[in-house]
C-alpha positions in Angstrom: 27.9 -52.3 60.6 24.4 -53.3 59.5 23.2 -53.3 63.0 24.6 -49.8 63.7 23.1 -48.3 60.7 19.7 -49.7 61.4 18.8 -46.9 63.8 17.7 -46.9 67.4 13.9 -47.2 66.9 12.0 -50.2 68.1 10.8 -51.2 64.6 13.9 -51.4 62.5 12.2 -52.7 59.5 9.9 -49.6 59.1 12.5 -46.8 59.5 15.3 -46.3 56.9 18.8 -46.8 58.2 20.9 -43.7 59.1 24.1 -43.3 57.4 27.1 -43.1 59.6 30.1 -40.9 58.9 33.0 -42.9 58.0 36.7 -42.2 58.0 39.0 -42.4 55.1 42.0 -44.7 55.3 45.2 -43.4 53.9 47.4 -46.1 52.6 50.8 -46.2 54.0 50.0 -45.2 57.6 47.8 -43.0 59.7 44.4 -43.6 61.2 42.3 -46.3 59.6 39.6 -45.0 57.3 37.3 -46.9 55.0 38.1 -46.8 51.3 35.9 -45.7 48.4 34.5 -49.2 48.0 33.6 -49.3 51.7 31.6 -46.0 51.3 29.7 -47.4 48.4 29.0 -50.7 50.3 27.9 -48.8 53.4 25.4 -46.8 51.3 24.1 -49.9 49.6 23.7 -51.6 53.0 21.8 -48.7 54.5 19.2 -48.7 51.8 16.0 -50.7 52.3 15.7 -53.9 50.3 13.2 -52.5 47.8 15.6 -49.7 46.7 18.3 -52.1 45.6 19.5 -52.5 43.0 19.3 -48.8 41.9 16.8 -47.8 39.2 17.8 -47.2 35.6 17.3 -43.5 36.0 20.0 -43.3 38.5 23.6 -43.1 37.4 26.5 -43.7 39.7 29.6 -41.8 38.7 33.0 -41.5 40.4 34.2 -38.0 41.3 37.7 -37.7 42.5 39.2 -34.9 44.5 42.8 -34.6 45.8 43.7 -34.6 49.5 44.9 -31.0 49.3 41.3 -29.8 48.9 40.1 -27.4 51.6 39.2 -29.2 54.8 35.7 -27.9 54.6 34.9 -30.4 51.9 32.9 -33.4 53.2 34.5 -36.8 53.1 31.0 -38.5 53.2 28.2 -38.4 50.7 24.6 -39.2 49.9 23.7 -41.5 47.1 22.6 -39.9 43.8 19.1 -41.3 44.1 18.5 -39.5 47.4 20.0 -36.0 47.0 21.3 -34.4 43.7 24.9 -33.5 44.0 26.6 -30.3 42.7 30.2 -31.5 42.9 32.6 -31.6 40.1 32.2 -34.6 37.8 34.6 -36.5 35.6 33.8 -39.0 32.9 34.5 -42.2 35.0 31.8 -44.7 35.8 31.8 -47.3 38.5 32.0 -50.6 36.6 30.8 -53.8 38.1 31.2 -57.2 36.6 28.6 -58.7 38.8 25.1 -57.5 38.0 23.5 -59.6 40.7 22.0 -57.9 43.8 24.2 -57.9 46.8 22.9 -58.8 50.2 22.5 -55.8 52.5 24.5 -57.3 55.5 27.6 -58.1 53.4 30.4 -55.5 52.9 32.9 -56.1 50.2 36.5 -56.2 51.5 38.8 -53.7 50.0 41.5 -55.0 47.8 45.0 -54.1 48.8 46.5 -51.2 46.9 50.0 -49.8 46.7 50.7 -46.8 48.8 49.8 -43.6 47.0 50.9 -40.1 47.7 47.4 -38.7 47.2 44.1 -40.1 48.4 40.9 -39.9 46.5 37.3 -39.3 47.5 34.4 -40.9 45.7 31.0 -39.3 45.4 27.8 -40.3 43.5 26.3 -37.9 41.0 23.0 -38.2 39.1 23.0 -38.5 35.3 22.1 -35.3 33.4 20.6 -37.1 30.5 18.1 -38.9 32.7 17.1 -35.5 34.3 16.5 -33.9 30.9 14.5 -36.9 29.7 12.4 -36.7 32.9 11.7 -33.0 32.3 10.7 -33.4 28.6 8.6 -36.5 29.4 5.4 -34.7 30.5 5.3 -32.5 27.3 5.8 -35.5 25.1 3.2 -37.5 27.0 0.6 -34.7 26.7 0.6 -34.5 22.9 0.9 -38.3 22.7 -2.3 -38.6 24.7 -4.0 -36.2 22.4 -2.7 -38.1 19.4 -4.0 -41.3 20.9 -7.4 -39.7 21.5 -7.6 -38.5 17.9 -6.6 -41.9 16.6 -9.1 -43.6 18.9 -11.9 -41.2 17.8 -11.1 -41.7 14.1 -11.1 -45.5 14.6 -14.4 -45.4 16.5 -15.9 -43.2 13.8 -14.8 -45.5 11.0 -16.0 -48.6 12.8 -19.3 -47.0 13.5 -19.8 -46.1 9.9 -18.7 -49.5 8.8 -21.0 -51.2 11.3 -24.0 -49.2 10.0 -23.1 -50.2 6.5 -22.8 -53.9 7.4 -26.0 -53.7 9.4 -27.9 -52.3 6.4 -26.5 -55.0 4.1 -27.5 -57.8 6.6 -31.0 -56.4 6.9 -31.4 -56.1 3.2 -30.2 -59.7 2.7 -32.5 -61.0 5.4 -35.5 -59.2 3.9 -34.6 -60.7 0.5 -34.2 -64.2 2.0 -37.5 -63.9 3.8 -39.2 -62.9 0.6 -37.7 -65.7 -1.3 -38.5 -68.2 1.4 -42.1 -67.1 1.6 -42.4 -67.2 -2.2 -41.1 -70.8 -2.4 -43.2 -72.1 0.5 -46.4 -70.7 -0.9 -45.7 -71.8 -4.5 -47.2 -75.4 -4.1 -49.8 -74.6 -1.5 -51.6 -71.9 -3.3 -53.5 -72.2 -6.6 -53.3 -70.2 -9.7 -56.0 -67.8 -8.5 -53.8 -66.6 -5.7 -51.1 -65.5 -8.0 -52.2 -61.9 -7.8 -52.1 -61.9 -4.1 -48.6 -63.3 -4.2 -47.5 -60.6 -6.6 -49.1 -58.0 -4.4 -47.2 -59.4 -1.4 -44.0 -59.3 -3.4 -44.6 -55.7 -4.2 -45.3 -55.0 -0.5 -42.0 -56.8 0.3 -40.2 -54.7 -2.2 -41.7 -51.5 -0.9 -40.7 -52.5 2.6 -37.2 -53.2 1.3 -37.2 -49.7 -0.3 -38.5 -48.1 2.8 -35.7 -49.8 4.8 -33.2 -48.6 2.2 -34.5 -45.0 2.5 -34.3 -45.3 6.3 -30.8 -46.5 5.9 -29.9 -43.6 3.6 -31.5 -41.2 6.1 -29.4 -42.7 8.8 -26.3 -42.3 6.8 -27.3 -38.7 6.0 -27.9 -38.0 9.7 -24.5 -39.4 10.6 -22.9 -37.4 7.8 -24.5 -34.2 9.2 -23.3 -34.9 12.7 -19.8 -35.8 11.6 -19.7 -32.6 9.4 -20.7 -30.5 12.4 -18.2 -32.1 14.7 -15.2 -32.2 12.4 -14.6 -28.4 12.2 -14.4 -28.1 15.9 -12.0 -31.0 16.1 -9.9 -29.6 13.3 -9.8 -26.2 14.9 -8.7 -27.7 18.2 -6.2 -30.3 17.0 -5.0 -28.8 13.7 -1.7 -27.7 15.2 -0.9 -31.3 16.1 -0.9 -32.5 12.5 2.7 -31.5 11.9 3.7 -33.4 15.0 2.0 -36.5 13.7 3.8 -36.1 10.4 7.2 -35.6 12.0 6.6 -38.6 14.3 5.6 -40.8 11.5 8.6 -39.8 9.4 11.0 -39.9 12.5 12.0 -36.3 12.0 13.0 -34.0 14.8 10.6 -31.1 15.5 11.7 -27.7 14.2 11.4 -25.2 16.9 10.8 -22.3 14.5 8.1 -24.0 12.5 5.0 -21.9 12.1 1.7 -23.4 13.4 -0.6 -24.8 10.8 -3.5 -22.5 11.9 -1.4 -19.4 11.3 -0.3 -20.7 7.9 -3.9 -21.3 6.8 -5.0 -17.9 8.1 -2.1 -16.3 6.2 -3.0 -18.1 3.0 -6.6 -17.0 3.2 -5.5 -13.4 3.9 -3.3 -13.4 0.9 -6.0 -14.8 -1.3 -8.5 -12.2 -0.2 -5.9 -9.5 -0.8 -4.5 -10.6 -4.1 -7.5 -11.9 -5.9 -10.4 -9.3 -6.1 -13.1 -11.9 -6.6 -12.0 -14.1 -3.8 -14.6 -12.7 -1.3 -17.4 -13.2 -3.9 -16.3 -16.8 -4.6 -16.0 -17.5 -0.9 -19.6 -16.2 -0.4 -20.8 -18.3 -3.3 -19.2 -21.4 -1.9 -20.7 -20.7 1.5 -24.1 -20.4 0.0 -23.9 -23.6 -2.0 -22.5 -25.4 1.0 -25.3 -24.2 3.2 -27.9 -25.2 0.7 -26.4 -28.7 0.2 -25.7 -29.2 3.9 -29.1 -28.0 4.8 -30.8 -30.2 2.2 -28.9 -33.2 3.6 -30.0 -32.4 7.1 -33.6 -32.0 6.0 -33.4 -35.2 4.1 -32.3 -36.9 7.3 -35.1 -35.6 9.5 -38.0 -35.5 6.9 -39.8 -38.0 4.7 -39.2 -36.0 1.6 -36.9 -36.9 -1.2 -33.4 -35.4 -1.4 -34.3 -33.1 -4.3 -37.3 -31.7 -2.4 -35.0 -31.3 0.7 -32.6 -29.3 -1.4 -35.4 -27.0 -2.7 -36.7 -26.5 0.9 -33.1 -25.6 2.0 -32.9 -23.0 -0.7 -36.2 -21.5 0.3 -35.1 -21.3 3.9 -31.9 -19.6 2.8 -33.6 -17.2 0.5 -36.5 -16.3 2.8 -36.1 -16.8 6.5 -39.9 -16.8 7.1 -40.5 -20.0 5.1 -39.7 -22.2 8.0 -42.8 -21.1 10.0 -45.0 -24.0 8.7 -42.4 -26.7 9.5 -43.7 -29.4 11.8 -41.7 -31.6 14.2 -38.8 -30.9 16.5 -36.1 -32.1 14.2 -37.3 -30.4 11.1 -37.8 -27.1 13.0 -34.3 -27.2 14.5 -32.8 -27.8 11.1 -35.0 -25.2 9.3 -34.2 -22.5 12.0 -30.5 -23.3 11.6 -30.7 -23.0 7.8 -32.6 -19.7 8.0 -30.1 -18.3 10.5 -27.3 -19.2 8.1 -29.2 -17.7 5.2 -29.6 -14.4 7.1 -25.9 -14.4 7.8 -25.0 -15.0 4.2 -27.3 -12.3 2.9 -25.9 -9.9 5.5 -22.4 -10.7 4.2 -23.7 -10.3 0.6 -25.1 -6.8 1.5 -21.7 -6.0 3.1 -19.8 -7.0 0.0 -22.2 -5.1 -2.3 -22.0 -2.0 -0.1 -18.2 -2.2 0.0 -18.0 -2.6 -3.7 -20.2 0.4 -4.3 -18.3 2.5 -1.7 -15.0 1.5 -3.3 -16.2 2.5 -6.7 -17.5 5.8 -5.5 -14.3 6.4 -3.6 -12.3 5.5 -6.7 -14.3 8.0 -8.7 -14.0 10.6 -6.0 -10.2 10.1 -5.7 -9.7 10.2 -9.5 -8.6 6.6 -10.1 -11.0 5.8 -12.9 -9.8 5.7 -16.5 -10.3 8.6 -18.9 -11.9 7.6 -22.2 -11.0 10.6 -24.4 -9.1 11.4 -27.6 -7.7 14.6 -29.1 -7.5 16.1 -25.7 -4.8 18.1 -24.0 -3.0 16.4 -21.1 -1.3 18.4 -18.4 1.2 16.5 -16.2 2.0 18.2 -12.9 0.6 21.0 -10.8 2.0 24.5 -10.3 0.9 28.1 -9.9 0.8 28.5 -13.7 -2.0 26.0 -14.1 -4.8 28.6 -13.6 -3.6 30.9 -16.4 -2.7 27.9 -18.6 -6.3 26.5 -18.3 -7.6 30.0 -19.1 -5.6 30.3 -22.3 -6.5 26.8 -23.4 -10.2 27.5 -22.8 -10.0 30.7 -24.9 -8.1 28.8 -27.7 -10.9 26.1 -27.9 -13.7 28.6 -27.8 -14.1 28.7 -31.6 -14.8 24.9 -31.7 -17.3 24.9 -28.8 -14.7 23.9 -26.1 -12.3 21.0 -25.7 -11.2 18.6 -23.1 -8.2 19.2 -20.8 -7.1 16.4 -18.5 -4.9 17.2 -15.5 -2.8 14.4 -13.9 -1.0 15.4 -10.7 0.1 13.9 -7.4 -2.7 15.6 -5.5 -6.2 14.6 -4.3 -8.8 15.0 -7.0 -11.2 16.9 -4.7 -8.5 19.4 -3.8 -7.6 20.0 -7.5 -11.3 20.5 -8.5 -11.8 22.8 -5.6 -8.8 24.9 -6.6 -9.9 25.0 -10.2 -13.4 26.1 -9.2 -12.0 29.1 -7.4 -10.6 30.5 -10.7 -12.5 33.6 -11.7 -13.2 32.9 -15.3 -15.5 31.0 -17.6 -14.1 27.9 -19.4 -16.5 28.5 -22.3 -17.4 24.9 -22.9 -14.0 23.4 -22.1 -14.2 20.4 -19.7 -11.4 20.0 -17.2 -11.0 16.5 -15.9 -8.7 15.8 -12.9 -7.0 12.6 -12.1 -4.8 11.7 -9.1 -1.6 9.9 -10.0 2.1 10.1 -10.8 3.3 11.0 -14.3 6.3 8.7 -13.5 4.0 5.6 -13.5 3.0 4.1 -16.8 -0.2 2.7 -15.4 -1.3 6.2 -14.4 -0.3 7.6 -17.8 -2.4 5.0 -19.5 -5.3 5.9 -17.2 -5.5 9.4 -18.7 -5.2 8.1 -22.4 -1.7 9.5 -22.9 -1.4 7.8 -26.3 -4.5 9.5 -27.7 -3.8 13.1 -26.5 -3.0 15.7 -29.2 -0.7 17.6 -26.9 1.0 16.9 -23.6 2.2 19.7 -21.3 4.8 18.9 -18.6 4.8 21.6 -15.9 7.7 22.5 -13.8 7.2 21.6 -10.1 7.4 24.1 -7.2 11.0 23.1 -6.4 14.4 24.6 -7.2 15.5 24.5 -10.8 17.7 21.5 -10.6 15.1 19.3 -8.9 12.3 20.5 -11.2 14.3 19.8 -14.4 15.3 16.4 -13.0 11.7 15.5 -12.5 10.8 16.8 -15.9 13.5 14.5 -17.4 12.1 11.5 -15.6 8.6 12.3 -16.9 9.9 12.5 -20.5 11.5 9.1 -20.0 8.2 7.7 -18.8 6.5 9.1 -21.8 9.0 7.5 -24.2 8.2 4.2 -22.5 4.6 4.1 -23.5 4.2 1.1 -25.7 1.2 2.4 -27.7 3.3 5.5 -28.7 2.4 9.1 -28.5 0.0 10.7 -31.0 0.8 14.3 -30.1 3.8 16.4 -29.2 5.2 17.1 -25.7 5.8 20.6 -24.4 8.2 20.6 -21.4 8.6 23.5 -19.2 12.2 23.8 -17.9 13.8 26.1 -15.4 17.4 26.0 -16.5 18.7 26.5 -20.0 21.6 24.2 -19.5 19.2 21.2 -19.1 17.5 21.8 -22.4 19.9 19.7 -24.6 19.6 16.7 -22.3 15.8 16.7 -22.4 15.7 17.0 -26.2 18.2 14.2 -26.5 16.0 11.9 -24.5 12.7 12.9 -26.1 13.7 13.4 -29.7 11.6 15.2 -32.2 8.4 15.0 -30.2 9.8 17.3 -27.5 9.3 21.1 -27.5 10.9 23.0 -24.6 10.0 26.3 -23.0 12.7 27.5 -20.6 10.8 29.7 -18.2 13.8 31.6 -16.7 15.4 32.2 -20.1 12.1 33.5 -21.7 11.4 35.8 -18.8 15.0 37.1 -18.7 15.0 38.0 -22.3 11.6 39.6 -22.1 12.7 41.7 -19.2 15.7 43.0 -21.1 13.6 43.8 -24.2 11.0 45.5 -22.1 13.7 47.5 -20.2 15.2 48.7 -23.5 11.8 49.4 -25.0 9.1 50.5 -22.5 5.6 49.2 -23.1 6.8 46.0 -24.9 5.4 43.8 -22.0 1.8 44.7 -22.8 2.4 43.9 -26.5 3.9 40.5 -25.7 0.9 39.7 -23.5 -1.5 40.5 -26.4 0.5 38.4 -28.9 1.2 35.4 -26.6 -2.3 35.2 -25.1 -5.4 33.9 -27.0 -7.6 36.8 -25.9 -6.5 39.1 -28.8 -4.2 38.3 -31.7 -1.8 35.4 -31.9 0.3 33.5 -34.4 -1.3 31.0 -36.8 0.2 29.0 -39.8 -2.0 27.8 -42.6 -1.7 26.8 -46.3 -3.5 29.0 -48.9 -3.1 27.6 -52.4 -4.6 30.7 -54.0 -1.6 32.7 -52.9 0.9 30.5 -54.9 3.0 32.6 -57.2 2.5 35.9 -55.4 5.3 38.0 -54.0 5.4 38.4 -50.2 4.8 42.1 -50.6 1.5 41.4 -52.2 0.6 38.8 -49.6 1.0 41.5 -46.9 -2.1 43.3 -48.1 -4.1 40.2 -49.1 -5.6 39.6 -45.6 -8.0 42.2 -44.4 -8.3 40.4 -40.9 -4.7 39.3 -40.4 -1.1 40.5 -40.7 1.3 38.2 -42.5 4.7 38.1 -41.0 6.5 35.0 -42.2 6.5 31.9 -44.5 6.9 28.2 -43.8 9.0 27.1 -46.7 8.2 23.6 -47.9 11.3 23.3 -50.0 13.5 23.7 -46.9 11.8 21.0 -44.9 9.3 23.3 -43.3 11.7 26.0 -42.1 9.9 29.1 -40.9 11.3 32.4 -42.2 10.3 35.5 -40.3 10.2 38.8 -42.2 11.2 37.4 -45.6 12.4 39.5 -48.5 9.6 41.4 -50.2 10.5 39.8 -53.5 10.1 36.3 -52.2 7.5 34.3 -54.3 5.2 31.9 -52.5 5.9 28.4 -53.8 3.8 25.3 -53.9 3.3 23.8 -50.4 4.4 27.0 -48.6 2.3 28.1 -45.6 1.7 31.6 -44.4 2.5 32.7 -40.8 0.0 35.4 -39.7 -1.1 37.3 -36.6 -4.9 36.9 -36.4 -7.6 36.8 -33.8 -8.5 33.2 -34.4 -7.7 30.5 -36.9 -11.2 30.7 -38.5 -11.5 34.5 -38.6 -9.2 35.3 -41.5 -8.8 34.4 -45.2 -7.1 36.1 -48.2 -9.1 38.5 -50.3 -8.6 40.5 -53.4 -5.6 42.8 -53.6 -6.6 46.4 -52.7 -5.3 49.4 -54.4 -2.7 51.0 -52.1 -0.8 54.2 -52.7 2.9 53.6 -52.4 4.9 56.3 -50.8 8.4 56.6 -49.4 9.6 56.8 -45.8 10.6 60.3 -44.7 13.4 59.1 -42.5 15.3 56.0 -43.5 18.2 55.9 -41.0 17.8 55.0 -37.3 19.3 57.4 -34.8 22.6 56.3 -33.2 22.5 54.3 -29.9 23.9 55.9 -26.8 25.6 54.1 -23.9 23.1 53.1 -21.2 23.4 52.5 -17.4 21.4 49.6 -16.1 20.9 48.2 -12.6 20.2 44.6 -11.6 18.6 44.2 -8.2 18.8 40.5 -7.1 20.6 37.4 -8.4 19.0 34.9 -10.8 20.5 31.5 -11.7 20.6 32.5 -15.4 22.0 36.0 -14.9 25.0 35.1 -17.1 22.6 34.6 -20.0 21.0 37.9 -19.4 24.4 39.6 -19.4 25.2 38.0 -22.8 21.9 39.3 -24.2 22.7 42.8 -22.9 26.1 42.6 -24.5 24.4 42.0 -27.8 21.8 44.7 -27.5 23.7 47.6 -25.9 26.2 49.9 -27.5 29.8 50.2 -26.2 30.7 51.9 -22.9 27.5 50.8 -21.3 27.5 49.9 -17.6 25.7 47.1 -15.7 25.5 47.6 -12.0 24.8 44.4 -10.0 23.3 44.9 -6.5 22.6 41.8 -4.5 23.6 39.9 -1.3 26.1 37.5 -3.1 29.7 38.3 -1.9 31.6 40.1 -4.6 34.5 37.5 -4.5 32.0 34.7 -5.4 30.2 36.5 -8.2 32.9 36.2 -10.9 33.3 32.5 -10.1 29.5 31.9 -10.5 29.4 33.9 -13.7 32.4 32.0 -15.1 30.8 28.6 -14.1 27.7 29.7 -16.0 29.7 30.1 -19.2 30.2 33.9 -19.2 33.5 35.2 -20.5 33.9 38.3 -18.4 37.2 39.3 -20.1 35.5 39.1 -23.5 32.8 41.7 -22.7 33.2 44.6 -25.1 30.1 46.7 -24.7 29.4 46.2 -21.0 31.3 47.1 -17.9 30.3 45.2 -14.7 30.1 47.2 -11.5 29.5 45.2 -8.3 27.7 46.4 -5.2 26.8 44.3 -2.2 23.7 44.9 -0.1 20.1 44.1 0.7 17.5 45.4 -1.8 14.8 45.8 0.9 16.9 47.9 3.2 16.5 51.6 2.4 19.9 52.7 3.7 21.6 50.2 1.4 19.6 51.5 -1.6 20.5 55.1 -0.8 24.1 54.4 -1.4 23.4 53.8 -5.0 23.0 56.5 -7.7 19.4 55.5 -8.4 18.6 58.7 -10.3 21.3 58.1 -12.9 20.1 54.7 -14.2 18.3 54.4 -17.5 16.7 51.1 -16.6 16.4 49.1 -13.3 15.5 45.4 -13.3 14.2 44.0 -10.1 14.8 40.2 -10.4 13.2 37.4 -8.4 16.1 36.3 -6.2 17.4 32.8 -6.5 17.2 32.3 -2.8 13.4 32.8 -2.9 12.6 31.0 -6.1 10.8 28.3 -4.2 8.3 30.8 -2.6 6.3 32.8 -5.0 4.7 35.0 -2.3 7.9 36.0 -0.6 9.7 36.7 -3.9 6.9 39.0 -5.1 6.7 40.7 -1.7 10.5 41.4 -1.9 10.2 42.7 -5.5 7.3 45.0 -4.6 9.1 46.4 -1.5 12.2 47.1 -3.6 10.1 48.8 -6.2 8.5 51.1 -3.7 11.7 52.0 -2.0 13.5 52.8 -5.3 10.6 55.0 -6.5 10.5 56.8 -3.2 14.3 57.6 -3.3 14.1 58.6 -7.0 11.1 61.0 -6.4 13.2 62.9 -3.8 16.4 63.1 -5.8 15.0 63.8 -9.3 14.2 67.5 -10.1 10.5 68.3 -10.4 10.4 69.3 -14.0 7.8 69.4 -16.7 5.1 66.8 -16.0 3.2 67.3 -19.2 4.4 64.0 -20.6 2.8 62.1 -17.7 -0.6 63.7 -18.1 -1.4 61.7 -21.2 0.2 58.5 -19.8 -1.9 58.4 -16.7 -5.2 60.3 -17.5 -7.7 60.7 -14.7 -5.5 59.1 -12.1 -5.3 59.7 -8.3 -4.4 63.2 -7.1 -2.2 61.9 -4.3 1.0 63.9 -4.1 3.2 60.9 -3.3 1.8 58.8 -6.1 2.2 61.7 -8.6 5.9 62.1 -7.5 6.5 58.4 -8.1 4.7 58.6 -11.5 7.0 61.4 -12.5 10.0 59.3 -11.5 8.6 56.4 -13.4 8.5 58.5 -16.5 12.1 59.4 -16.2 13.4 56.0 -15.3 12.2 52.5 -16.5 11.8 49.8 -13.8 10.9 46.3 -14.8 9.8 44.1 -11.9 9.7 40.3 -12.2 6.3 39.4 -10.8 5.5 35.7 -10.3 2.0 35.8 -8.9 -0.9 37.2 -10.9 -2.4 38.6 -7.7 0.6 40.9 -7.3 0.0 42.3 -10.7 -3.0 44.3 -9.5 -0.9 45.9 -6.8 1.6 47.1 -9.3 -0.9 48.1 -12.0 -3.0 50.2 -9.5 -0.1 52.4 -8.6 1.2 52.6 -12.2 4.7 53.3 -11.1 6.4 50.5 -13.0 6.3 48.7 -16.2 6.1 45.0 -15.3 6.6 41.4 -16.5 4.2 38.8 -15.2 6.3 35.7 -15.3 3.8 33.0 -14.7 1.3 34.6 -17.0 3.7 34.9 -19.9 5.1 31.5 -19.5 1.6 30.0 -19.4 0.7 31.8 -22.6 3.8 30.5 -24.3 3.1 26.9 -23.1 -0.5 27.1 -24.4 0.5 28.5 -27.7 3.1 25.8 -28.3 0.7 23.2 -27.2 -1.9 24.3 -29.8 0.8 24.4 -32.5 4.4 23.3 -31.9 5.6 25.2 -34.9 5.1 28.5 -33.0 7.9 27.5 -30.7 10.4 28.2 -33.6 8.9 31.7 -34.0 9.1 32.5 -30.3 12.7 31.2 -30.1 13.8 33.6 -32.9 11.9 36.6 -31.5 13.4 36.0 -28.0 17.0 35.5 -29.3 19.6 38.3 -29.3 20.2 37.8 -33.0 17.8 37.7 -35.9 14.3 39.2 -35.9 12.8 40.8 -32.8 9.7 42.7 -31.7 10.3 46.5 -31.6 8.5 49.8 -31.0 9.3 52.4 -33.6 8.3 56.1 -33.6 5.8 57.2 -36.3 8.3 59.7 -37.8 10.1 56.8 -39.4 7.1 56.0 -41.7 5.0 59.2 -42.2 4.9 63.0 -41.7 3.2 64.7 -38.9 -0.6 64.8 -39.3 -0.4 62.8 -42.5 -3.4 60.9 -43.6 -2.8 57.3 -44.7 -4.3 53.8 -44.3 -2.6 51.0 -42.4 -1.8 49.1 -45.7 0.2 52.1 -46.9 2.3 52.1 -43.7 2.9 48.3 -44.1 4.2 48.9 -47.6 6.5 51.8 -46.5 7.9 49.6 -43.7 8.9 47.0 -46.2 11.4 49.6 -47.5 13.1 49.4 -44.1 12.8 45.5 -44.1 10.3 45.6 -41.4 6.7 44.3 -40.9 4.3 46.6 -39.1 1.9 44.5 -37.0 0.2 47.2 -34.9 0.3 50.7 -33.4 -0.4 52.7 -30.2 -1.8 56.2 -30.4 -0.5 59.0 -28.3 -3.6 59.4 -26.2 -4.1 55.7 -25.4 -2.4 53.3 -23.2 -2.8 50.0 -25.0 -1.4 49.0 -28.4 -3.7 47.6 -31.1 -2.3 44.5 -32.8 -3.8 43.5 -36.1 -6.0 46.5 -36.4 -9.4 46.2 -38.2 -10.3 48.3 -41.3 -6.7 48.4 -42.6 -7.8 50.1 -45.8 -9.4 53.0 -44.1 -7.3 56.2 -44.1 -6.7 58.2 -40.9 -4.5 61.0 -39.5 -1.3 60.1 -37.7 0.8 62.1 -35.3 4.6 61.9 -34.5 3.6 61.0 -30.9 2.2 57.7 -32.2 4.3 54.6 -32.2 4.3 51.4 -34.3 4.9 47.8 -33.3 7.1 46.1 -35.9 9.1 42.9 -36.5 12.6 44.0 -37.5 15.8 42.3 -38.2 19.0 43.4 -36.4 21.3 41.8 -39.0 
């Protein structure tokens, strides 16, 4: 068999034997085939001598297959160390008790076996573990080589340094030995006279030793410089292999998800520069000191100077790159140029840091991130359309003291806020407005504007719907209560929904004063609808341009009756008392026999807080009122155009003011079946309405054919409300209100009869001669229309045509906010005047207080009004358009007409 498998070539020893296909012998009969052992022996015999025994990387395994396998399967095989097999493997290994090599020409005889039903085929399969180890071997070898290189380099470096050190010590010892030997040999041969020469030679020997020591130090310095230059490159290249070395030394398995060391170092540096503000400066300082020290060491290695002089030269090269021009020698020049280049780089980095710091500071100032160092200032939190009129009122209020400081904190860019404020068309009269960008919900931003030192804080409602705006105001109040330093002044919060007021007061406590914008405007609209011209009077009283409320203590008035106090102020009108005995309760329109007690303060209407003072009591003629009883109230018919979220509160106010059998028509786009549900959810008891009858109509107020279906000529008052669906858009809401106003007036002018227009001649003197405008003016005189205007720019459009009495919502709310911010006690006065019960602002005819063409002074009319439990605060003459509140020269007599009217504070109780 060995001869057959040797091949047919002439040189049998050179060519490998060719395996011959063998036959399988089935025990129990059939053709004779070699067994599995014969296959293995044949393969071993066919191999050259140098391939036997098999290497350790080759694993021989037994693979068995049944005889019923498909005939296409081969019954012969290649050894595993020649061709890798893909056949099915089982966990059986060919065991051999004899580990000695077998001769190639011998074939082991098969051992007899019992006949089997199935025969088995044996194949050799390579070991998978040996393959995997072979594949991972190059990667392991690569980093092992690099590790060996690093270790060899480190050993060489250490040995080199240690050799230099030993060489220096040996040279030093040899020099000392030569000096001692020379000294001992010359001791007996020389006389006493040669002692000085000996000493001189000793000094020379010592100097030579010192010179050698300096040379040795310079060599060490040079080696240190070279090593310092080389080490960063080696660390940068082989830094990632340090964890491998650690894992190898600790016999730990490598973590595949482990972050490279370079990335971790870079991340740590990035975090340091981001977190610590002075990290860059410290890094630059360290780089400068390192360059000076390293440069001095290099100069010391290449020059003959001392180390201190070398450090000084290094500093001069770093500070001034031109100092290296006088350097001589190649080595010193190379070192000096390198140091000068590093110095230029460091100074460039320093200039960059300084420039960045200045730019960052300027940018911080520009964006409003700097701290406000103020006290006794007014702080406004938020931004809305009311801010312009609010700043105007605050500037007017601080005019008497030369101006104040108003700080605005909003979530807007500082430049945008300053640009919008600069567009306001009025003079701040010495008041400074400081803008800062930030969130009122963040305590750090609140401290930035000195919130604890402000004398008043105003929280504006945002330009969102009412629920979101009030929710934000509540969060701002919570932030204010969290200020550790406490609040010095009170907080005025603008709310949009009356239902949210108790919650805000519960959170804020006694420091909180609320102004519900929707509620205030709704009540004012009703009062102005029932009493035409009251809107202008409220603008005069709420604003700081004319007369406003003030409270002050006057000890000289203690013991006087309130009736005498009324005529004690020539430049003010007293209208109430703050009673000290009742914990500061403010009483409007007190009884005329009330005596001013100790600690009581007087509530007056005056031009400013420093323009009035009590004087001597004037002599006033006391007369009686010609008419003491008010005329009876008749049922009224009122129309609401639009739907407000607090319309249920307005209906309750109308229920209190109107007489029985009055009608309220509601015209809007809300389905009629949903209206009662909304009113009931708002807290209105529809079945409990006694004086009002609700009439529902559905339609669009800006479509003329829908308005024509209404009896517009029969209504006593028409209120055009800012619709709830457009409360987020001021411009669209005002446009809708203005369009509705013009359509209603046009329809009324065509339906109402053209009667006597004499009454309109005094009301609109010298106005346009346009026929259409005159017709609408006549209709305006016969029917009262109150339009809810949100934008002050729309006010001009309404006032030019003079076809409607109006309410400027944002303007009046801003006035109320400014007044409460200046003195929080005024909020109690406004709440009572706006309420449906108690005292209210009224317009009364002159016939209640005097006869026609009667001559009397203003003090006399004030005394007569006390008989009706009223306080007269102003008047409007028949031939004028504006009312005069707190008139001057109160003691001067004048003639009055029955066409004149008086503005009074009266009680409805």
